[in-house]
Structure formats: C-alpha cells, structure tokens
C-alpha positions as CSV (number, residue, x, y, z in Angstrom):
1,M,-16.3,-23.2,-16.8
2,N,-15.0,-22.8,-20.1
3,I,-16.3,-26.0,-21.8
4,P,-14.7,-26.1,-25.2
5,S,-17.6,-27.4,-28.2
6,I,-18.2,-30.5,-29.3
7,D,-17.5,-29.2,-32.7
8,A,-13.8,-28.0,-31.3
9,V,-13.2,-31.2,-29.8
10,C,-14.1,-32.9,-32.9
11,Q,-11.6,-30.7,-34.9
12,K,-9.2,-31.4,-32.0
13,I,-9.4,-35.2,-32.6
14,V,-9.2,-35.2,-36.5
15,E,-6.1,-33.5,-35.7
16,L,-5.2,-36.1,-33.6
17,I,-6.2,-38.9,-35.9
18,E,-3.9,-36.9,-38.8
19,E,-0.9,-36.8,-36.8
20,N,-1.0,-40.7,-35.7
21,T,-2.2,-42.6,-38.7
22,D,-2.5,-42.4,-42.4
23,P,-6.3,-42.4,-42.9
24,P,-7.8,-43.8,-46.0
25,K,-10.2,-41.2,-46.6
26,P,-11.1,-37.7,-45.4
27,L,-12.3,-37.6,-42.0
28,T,-15.7,-36.1,-40.8
29,P,-16.9,-36.2,-37.8
30,D,-19.9,-38.2,-38.1
31,A,-18.9,-40.9,-40.5
32,P,-17.8,-44.1,-39.1
33,L,-14.3,-44.6,-37.9
34,V,-13.9,-48.1,-38.9
35,A,-16.9,-49.2,-41.3
36,E,-16.9,-46.0,-43.6
37,L,-13.5,-44.4,-43.3
38,G,-11.3,-47.8,-43.0
39,L,-9.4,-47.2,-39.9
40,E,-7.8,-50.5,-38.7
41,S,-8.4,-51.3,-34.9
42,L,-4.7,-50.2,-34.3
43,D,-5.2,-47.2,-35.5
44,I,-8.1,-46.9,-33.0
45,I,-5.9,-47.8,-30.3
46,E,-3.6,-45.3,-31.2
47,M,-5.8,-42.3,-31.5
48,G,-7.4,-43.9,-28.0
49,F,-4.2,-43.1,-26.4
50,S,-3.9,-39.6,-28.2
51,V,-6.9,-38.4,-27.0
52,Q,-6.5,-40.0,-23.2
53,E,-3.4,-37.8,-23.3
54,T,-4.3,-34.9,-25.1
55,F,-7.9,-34.5,-23.0
56,D,-6.3,-36.1,-19.9
57,F,-9.5,-38.0,-19.9
58,D,-9.7,-42.0,-19.6
59,F,-11.9,-44.0,-21.3
60,S,-13.7,-47.0,-19.2
61,D,-13.4,-50.3,-20.0
62,I,-16.8,-51.0,-18.9
63,N,-19.1,-51.6,-21.7
64,P,-22.4,-49.5,-20.5
65,I,-25.1,-51.9,-22.6
66,E,-24.0,-55.1,-21.3
67,E,-23.5,-53.6,-18.2
68,L,-27.4,-52.1,-18.0
69,D,-28.4,-55.3,-19.4
70,K,-26.6,-57.4,-16.5
71,L,-28.4,-55.0,-14.5
72,L,-31.8,-55.5,-16.1
73,G,-31.5,-59.3,-15.8
74,G,-29.5,-60.3,-18.8
75,N,-31.2,-60.8,-22.8
76,R,-33.3,-57.3,-22.4
77,L,-30.9,-55.9,-24.5
78,L,-28.3,-58.6,-25.2
79,A,-29.6,-61.8,-27.0
80,E,-26.6,-64.1,-28.2
81,G,-24.2,-60.7,-28.0
82,R,-26.6,-59.0,-30.3
83,L,-28.5,-56.2,-29.8
84,T,-32.3,-56.4,-29.8
85,D,-34.7,-54.1,-30.9
86,E,-35.0,-52.3,-27.5
87,G,-31.0,-52.5,-27.2
88,K,-30.2,-50.4,-30.3
89,R,-32.9,-48.4,-29.1
90,V,-30.8,-48.1,-25.8
91,A,-27.8,-47.6,-27.9
92,L,-28.6,-44.9,-30.1
93,G,-30.4,-43.1,-26.9
94,R,-26.8,-43.3,-25.7
95,M,-25.1,-42.4,-28.7
96,P,-27.2,-40.0,-30.6
97,E,-24.4,-39.4,-33.3
98,L,-25.6,-42.7,-35.0
99,E,-29.4,-41.9,-35.7
100,A,-27.7,-40.5,-38.7
101,V,-25.5,-44.0,-39.4
102,E,-26.7,-47.1,-41.2
103,L,-26.5,-49.7,-38.7
104,P,-27.1,-53.2,-39.8
105,E,-29.8,-55.2,-39.1
106,E,-28.1,-57.9,-37.1
107,L,-25.4,-56.2,-35.0
108,T,-23.7,-57.5,-32.3
109,I,-22.4,-55.5,-29.2
110,H,-18.6,-55.8,-30.2
111,K,-19.4,-55.0,-33.7
112,L,-21.1,-51.4,-32.7
113,Q,-17.7,-50.1,-31.9
114,E,-16.9,-49.9,-35.5
115,Y,-19.6,-47.1,-36.0
116,F,-18.3,-45.1,-33.6
117,T,-17.7,-41.7,-34.8
118,I,-14.9,-38.7,-34.4
119,R,-18.5,-37.3,-32.3
120,T,-18.9,-40.5,-30.3
121,F,-15.7,-39.6,-28.9
122,A,-16.4,-35.9,-28.8
123,R,-19.2,-36.4,-26.8
124,L,-17.8,-38.6,-24.3
125,I,-15.7,-35.8,-24.0
126,D,-18.2,-33.6,-23.1
127,E,-19.3,-35.7,-21.1
128,F,-16.3,-36.0,-18.5
129,Y,-16.0,-31.9,-18.8
130,R,-19.3,-31.4,-17.3
131,A,-18.4,-34.1,-14.6
132,L,-15.5,-32.0,-13.0
133,P,-15.8,-30.0,-10.6
134,E,-16.9,-26.4,-11.3
135,K,-14.5,-24.8,-8.4
136,L,-12.0,-26.7,-6.2
137,E,-12.3,-27.0,-2.4
138,S,-10.5,-23.9,-2.3
139,G,-12.9,-22.2,-4.4
140,E,-10.3,-21.7,-7.1
141,P,-12.1,-22.2,-10.4
142,V,-11.9,-25.2,-12.5
143,I,-10.8,-24.1,-16.1
144,I,-9.9,-26.0,-19.7
145,R,-7.1,-25.1,-21.1
146,D,-5.6,-26.5,-24.8
147,F,-8.5,-29.3,-24.1
148,R,-7.0,-30.0,-20.1
149,P,-8.5,-29.1,-16.8
150,C,-6.5,-26.8,-14.6
151,T,-7.4,-24.1,-12.6
152,E,-4.9,-20.8,-13.0
153,S,-2.5,-21.4,-10.4
154,G,-2.2,-25.1,-11.8
155,A,-3.6,-27.1,-8.9
156,E,-4.4,-30.1,-9.1
157,V,-8.0,-30.8,-10.2
158,P,-9.9,-34.2,-9.4
159,L,-10.6,-35.8,-12.2
160,P,-13.8,-37.9,-12.9
161,K,-13.2,-41.5,-13.1
162,A,-14.8,-42.8,-16.4
163,D,-16.0,-46.1,-15.0
164,S,-17.8,-43.7,-12.7
165,L,-19.4,-41.9,-14.9
166,V,-20.5,-45.1,-17.0
167,M,-21.8,-46.8,-14.0
168,V,-24.1,-43.3,-13.1
169,W,-25.5,-43.9,-16.6
170,V,-26.2,-47.2,-16.1
171,E,-28.1,-47.1,-13.2
172,K,-30.0,-43.8,-14.3
173,Q,-31.3,-45.7,-17.5
174,A,-32.1,-49.0,-15.4
175,E,-34.5,-46.8,-13.7
176,L,-35.5,-45.1,-16.7
177,L,-36.2,-49.0,-18.1
178,R,-38.0,-50.4,-14.8
179,T,-40.5,-47.7,-14.7
180,G,-40.9,-47.1,-18.5
181,T,-40.3,-43.5,-18.4
C-alpha cells in the first residue's frame, strides 16, 4: 500500500490548520499546538474536524492512558488525575514525539493534550493507515489517494474504528506491563 510518509501527513495537517485558523506563531511539526504555539481549544477542535474529513479518519473518544490504568487496577498510571512516573513513561511510549517536549513535572491527563504536536496527529493517522486492509475481499488493492483510503475502482474500503485501534494498544500495553516485558 502507498502509505504517505509522516512528514507528508504533517505538511497536510499544517495546511489544514493554516486554512482554518490564524495561528499566532509559525507552525512546526514538533511544537506543542497549545502549550507552545498558542492555538486555542476551539482551533484544535476545528483542526480535528478538518483532519477527520481530509483523511477519512475518526479520532477515538477513549483516552488510552485512562483505559489502561483502569485495566491495571487504577492508580498505577494516574493518581488523582495526574500522571505517575510510570504513567509518563507509558504516555511517552505511546507518543514518542513528546520526548523532545519539556513536559511539566506535575501533569494531569487532560493537560497532556496541550502538548500534542502536529506529529502526534500524523502518527495517529499513520497507525490508522497501517490498520487498513491490504486488499478487499474481492482482491482489489487498497490505495491512498489524496490522503484518503480507496481503490482504483472506487469500491468502499472498510475503515478501522479508532476505538478498536486504541483498545488493541491498551490490551497490548496491559500485557506488557503485567509481565514486565
């Protein structure tokens, strides 16, 4: 499958943000959209809608860190809504692009979103692309055209559900954390 590079997806997201908002600072793929670039939450919502429409992708409403913490029995990754040290390690494992970002010592799970970067969103879209089927049951290959999954004939491509992708990650992480591997 012809999956676009993360850099190409980042560039497209920059274009979408610039079309839909008036960013207070120049956009770069690795700068936190809210904490450093000063985008407002309404800007992020607008960007989310544009990304979903452009890439034929839906964001999950499930917070993977909260779900994983519940699965592990609670208070392991989050304590009173704040990321524990282990919670930060898990979050950075999920979002390696944030390794370069200076995160505050005390970080709530909901404040973490302020540190999402364009690359964070691009990586999620890349995960979505990689979960697409290579071929349809008919044998027709799935391709990406203008950042949207399709086939040459225009046949409908079954899209992976974002909630399912999140839960697959959560279950894998729970197993890894339980076994210590």
